[in-house]
C-alpha positions as CSV (number, residue, x, y, z in Angstrom):
1,M,-4.9,8.1,7.0
2,L,-8.1,6.2,6.9
3,A,-6.2,3.0,7.7
4,C,-5.1,4.8,10.9
5,N,-8.8,5.1,11.8
6,S,-8.9,8.9,11.0
7,D,-12.3,10.5,10.6
8,P,-13.1,10.8,6.8
9,N,-14.7,14.2,7.4
10,V,-11.5,15.5,9.0
11,V,-9.3,14.1,6.3
12,M,-11.4,15.6,3.5
13,A,-11.5,19.0,5.3
14,E,-7.7,18.9,5.5
15,L,-7.4,18.1,1.8
16,T,-9.5,21.1,1.0
17,G,-7.6,23.4,3.4
18,K,-10.4,23.9,6.0
19,E,-9.9,24.7,9.7
20,T,-11.7,21.5,10.7
21,G,-9.0,19.4,9.1
22,C,-6.5,17.4,11.2
23,S,-3.8,20.0,10.5
24,K,-6.3,22.9,10.6
25,G,-6.0,23.4,6.9
26,K,-2.3,24.0,6.9
27,G,-1.2,20.7,5.6
28,G,-3.4,20.1,2.6
29,S,-2.6,17.0,0.5
30,M,1.2,17.2,0.7
31,H,1.7,17.7,4.5
32,V,-1.3,16.2,6.2
33,F,-0.4,15.2,9.7
34,D,-2.2,13.7,12.8
35,V,-0.1,12.8,15.8
36,A,-3.1,11.5,17.7
37,K,-3.6,8.8,15.1
38,K,0.2,8.2,14.8
39,F,0.2,9.5,11.2
40,F,3.3,11.6,10.8
41,G,2.6,13.3,7.6
42,G,3.1,13.4,3.9
43,H,6.1,15.3,2.7
44,G,6.6,17.6,-0.4
45,I,10.3,16.9,-0.5
46,V,11.0,13.6,-2.3
47,G,12.1,11.0,0.2
48,A,11.9,13.3,3.2
49,Q,9.6,10.9,5.0
50,V,12.2,8.1,5.0
51,P,14.6,9.6,7.6
52,I,11.6,10.8,9.6
53,G,10.1,7.4,9.8
54,T,13.5,6.0,10.7
55,G,13.8,8.5,13.5
56,I,10.4,7.6,14.9
57,A,11.4,4.0,14.9
58,F,14.6,5.0,16.7
59,A,12.5,6.8,19.3
60,N,10.2,3.8,19.7
61,K,13.1,1.5,20.3
62,Y,14.9,4.0,22.6
63,K,11.7,4.3,24.7
64,K,11.2,0.5,24.6
65,R,7.8,0.7,22.9
66,D,6.4,-2.3,21.1
67,N,5.5,-0.2,18.0
68,V,6.3,-0.8,14.4
69,V,6.7,2.1,11.9
70,F,5.5,1.8,8.3
71,T,7.4,4.2,6.1
72,Y,6.0,4.6,2.6
73,F,7.8,6.1,-0.4
74,G,7.6,5.8,-4.1
75,D,10.0,4.5,-6.8
76,G,11.0,8.1,-7.4
77,A,12.4,8.4,-3.9
78,V,14.4,5.2,-4.0
79,N,17.4,6.8,-5.4
80,Q,17.6,9.7,-2.9
81,G,20.7,9.8,-0.8
82,Q,18.8,10.2,2.5
83,T,17.0,6.9,1.8
84,Y,20.2,5.0,1.9
85,E,21.5,6.9,5.0
86,S,18.3,5.8,6.7
87,F,18.7,2.2,5.6
88,N,22.2,2.2,7.1
89,M,21.0,3.6,10.5
90,A,18.0,1.3,10.6
91,A,20.1,-1.8,9.9
92,L,22.9,-0.8,12.2
93,W,20.5,-0.3,15.2
94,K,18.0,-2.9,14.2
95,L,15.2,-0.4,14.2
96,P,11.5,-1.6,14.1
97,V,10.6,-0.1,10.7
98,V,9.0,-1.5,7.6
99,Y,10.0,0.3,4.5
100,I,7.4,0.1,1.7
101,I,8.2,1.2,-1.8
102,E,5.1,2.0,-3.8
103,N,6.4,1.2,-7.2
104,N,4.0,2.5,-9.9
105,G,6.7,2.1,-12.5
106,Y,6.9,5.8,-13.5
107,A,7.5,7.9,-10.4
108,M,6.5,11.4,-11.6
109,G,6.9,10.6,-15.2
110,T,10.2,8.6,-15.7
111,S,10.1,4.8,-15.9
112,V,12.0,2.8,-13.4
113,E,14.1,1.4,-16.3
114,R,15.4,4.8,-17.1
115,S,16.2,5.9,-13.5
116,T,18.0,2.9,-12.0
117,L,20.0,-0.1,-13.2
118,V,18.6,-2.4,-10.4
119,T,14.9,-2.4,-11.3
120,E,14.0,-5.0,-8.7
121,L,13.7,-2.3,-6.0
122,Y,13.2,-4.8,-3.1
123,K,16.9,-5.6,-3.5
124,K,17.9,-2.0,-2.7
125,G,18.5,-2.8,1.0
126,E,20.7,-5.9,0.4
127,S,24.0,-4.1,0.8
128,F,22.8,-3.0,4.3
129,G,21.7,-6.4,5.3
130,I,18.0,-5.5,5.0
131,P,15.9,-8.4,3.6
132,G,13.4,-7.5,0.9
133,K,10.4,-8.9,-0.8
134,Q,8.4,-8.0,-4.0
135,V,4.7,-8.0,-3.5
136,D,1.7,-7.7,-5.9
137,G,0.5,-4.4,-4.7
138,M,-2.7,-4.8,-6.7
139,D,-3.8,-7.9,-4.8
140,F,-5.4,-7.4,-1.4
141,F,-4.5,-10.8,0.0
142,S,-0.8,-10.5,-1.0
143,V,-0.5,-7.1,0.6
144,Y,-2.2,-8.2,3.8
145,A,0.0,-11.3,4.1
146,A,3.2,-9.5,3.3
147,T,2.7,-6.6,5.7
148,S,1.6,-8.9,8.5
149,E,4.8,-11.0,8.1
150,A,6.9,-7.8,7.8
151,A,5.5,-6.4,11.0
152,E,6.1,-9.6,12.9
153,H,9.7,-9.7,11.5
154,T,10.7,-6.3,12.7
155,R,8.7,-6.4,16.0
156,S,10.6,-9.6,16.9
157,G,13.8,-7.6,17.0
158,K,15.3,-8.6,13.6
159,G,15.5,-5.0,12.4
160,P,14.1,-3.4,9.3
161,I,12.6,-5.1,6.2
162,L,11.8,-3.7,2.8
163,L,8.7,-4.4,0.7
164,E,8.3,-3.4,-2.9
165,M,4.7,-3.1,-3.8
166,K,4.2,-3.4,-7.5
167,T,1.3,-1.1,-8.1
168,Y,-0.1,1.3,-10.7
169,R,-1.8,4.7,-10.9
170,Y,-4.5,5.3,-13.5
171,R,-4.1,9.1,-13.7
172,G,-1.1,11.4,-14.1
173,H,1.1,12.3,-11.1
174,S,-0.7,15.6,-10.8
175,M,-3.5,17.5,-12.6
176,S,-0.8,19.0,-14.9
177,D,0.5,15.6,-15.9
178,P,-1.1,14.3,-19.2
179,A,0.7,11.0,-18.7
180,T,1.8,10.8,-22.3
181,Y,4.7,8.6,-21.3
182,R,2.6,5.4,-21.4
183,L,0.0,3.9,-23.7
184,K,-3.7,4.2,-23.2
185,E,-4.0,0.4,-23.8
186,E,-1.6,-0.2,-20.9
187,V,-3.8,1.9,-18.5
188,E,-7.0,0.2,-19.7
189,D,-5.5,-3.3,-19.2
190,M,-4.6,-2.4,-15.6
191,K,-8.1,-1.1,-15.0
192,Q,-9.9,-4.0,-16.5
193,N,-7.7,-6.9,-15.4
194,H,-5.7,-5.8,-12.3
195,D,-7.8,-3.3,-10.4
196,P,-7.6,-4.4,-6.7
197,I,-11.2,-3.4,-5.8
198,G,-12.6,-5.2,-8.8
199,T,-10.4,-8.2,-8.2
200,L,-11.5,-8.5,-4.6
201,K,-15.1,-8.0,-5.4
202,K,-14.9,-10.9,-8.0
203,Y,-13.2,-13.1,-5.4
204,M,-15.9,-12.4,-2.8
205,I,-18.7,-13.2,-5.3
206,D,-17.0,-16.3,-6.8
207,N,-16.4,-17.7,-3.3
208,K,-19.9,-16.9,-2.0
209,I,-18.5,-14.5,0.6
210,A,-20.9,-11.8,-0.6
211,S,-23.5,-11.6,-3.4
212,E,-23.6,-9.1,-6.2
213,E,-26.4,-7.2,-4.4
214,E,-24.5,-7.1,-1.1
215,C,-21.5,-5.7,-3.0
216,K,-23.8,-3.0,-4.5
217,V,-24.9,-2.1,-0.9
218,I,-21.2,-1.7,0.1
219,D,-20.5,0.5,-2.9
220,K,-23.4,2.7,-2.0
221,E,-22.3,3.0,1.6
222,V,-18.8,4.1,0.5
223,R,-20.2,6.6,-2.0
224,D,-22.5,8.1,0.7
225,L,-19.6,8.3,3.1
226,V,-17.5,10.2,0.5
227,K,-20.4,12.6,-0.2
228,K,-20.9,13.2,3.5
229,S,-17.2,14.0,3.9
230,E,-17.3,16.3,0.8
231,D,-20.3,18.2,2.2
232,F,-18.6,18.5,5.6
233,A,-15.5,20.0,4.0
234,K,-17.5,22.4,1.8
235,N,-19.4,23.7,4.8
236,S,-16.3,24.1,7.0
237,K,-14.7,27.5,7.4
238,E,-11.4,28.6,6.0
239,P,-8.6,29.1,8.6
240,S,-8.5,32.6,10.0
241,V,-5.4,34.8,9.5
242,D,-4.6,34.5,13.2
243,E,-4.7,30.7,12.9
244,W,-2.3,30.8,9.9
245,Q,0.1,33.0,11.8
246,L,-0.1,31.0,15.0
247,T,2.5,28.4,14.1
248,V,4.9,31.0,12.9
249,R,4.6,33.1,16.1
250,T,5.0,30.0,18.2
251,L,8.1,28.7,16.4
252,Y,9.7,32.1,16.0
253,S,8.9,33.8,19.3
254,K,10.6,37.1,20.1
255,R,12.1,35.5,23.1
256,C,14.2,33.2,20.9
257,H,16.0,36.2,19.5
258,S,17.5,37.3,22.9
259,S,21.1,36.2,23.6
260,S,20.1,34.5,26.9
261,S,17.3,32.6,25.3
262,F,19.6,31.5,22.4
263,S,22.2,30.3,24.9
264,R,19.6,28.4,26.8
265,H,18.4,26.6,23.6
266,L,21.9,25.9,22.5
267,S,22.8,24.5,25.9
268,S,19.8,22.2,25.7
269,L,20.8,21.0,22.2
270,L,24.4,20.3,23.4
271,L,23.0,18.4,26.3
272,V,21.1,16.1,24.0
273,I,24.2,15.6,21.9
274,R,26.3,14.8,25.0
275,V,23.8,12.3,26.3
276,A,23.7,10.7,22.9
277,E,27.5,10.5,22.8
278,T,27.5,8.8,26.2
279,D,25.1,6.1,24.9
280,S,27.3,5.5,21.8
281,F,24.7,6.8,19.3
282,M,25.5,8.9,16.2
283,T,25.1,12.5,17.2
284,A,25.9,15.8,15.6
285,Q,24.8,14.8,12.2
286,C,21.8,12.8,13.3
287,P,18.6,14.9,13.4
288,L,16.7,11.7,14.3
289,L,17.6,12.2,18.0
290,V,15.6,15.3,18.4
291,I,12.3,14.3,16.7
292,P,9.5,14.9,19.1
293,V,7.4,11.8,19.5
294,P,4.5,11.8,22.1
């Protein structure tokens, strides 16, 4: 979200479930969402964001917007059926979407080698005609170059592209994960020799871009920013009961239970399907057509 220029205070407040968060405390870490910043959420269901990202790309193309969608998912979501359904739609319609696989090697706790025969995940889109590329996700310059090229590729009308970011996580998947499926020596090696922040810092110093002292100033500024966001979240209020219930009342209004209201909603849905059929799009089994995009 920070890459989408979101306010760090608002992000931290959402992560701690406070009303000042971007989703008013209802999203937390799993379902954080901010339409104003074009950040369409994290998703608790493995792989659920892939068809949603594909749908947003469909909407952008349908409305002739010059936008590119970056859809992130992990190596654990690669083998989900909805991922391949999305690949098929995106390739067929040449949608402006960049699929990014964050391959940390272990998903929630199972190594890639034990979950798929094709361990070079960037090749997963080949049968759909989607080009792929493997990228060192621990190297700042490699990531920047690859994502820039991918954005240009899909924005030019060539359709989707798939990037496999070879990355790593130092801790377990969650607080309940002791990460006993990997050696401590492996983790330490990644920290010491492949950490992206440490590597970038060394590059800047070695190439006289910044001095050691200047890097320390940057480190302090970042720590101060995190502390400020933490204090903001701690001092923010919890969402009220009325706020928690607001979404439920809005979505499930009493009016929706009346037969006339139901018929009206059904007629609207059928109209959307009929329009889609006229334009030769996939319809009844394509929820992507009714995703609200501002």
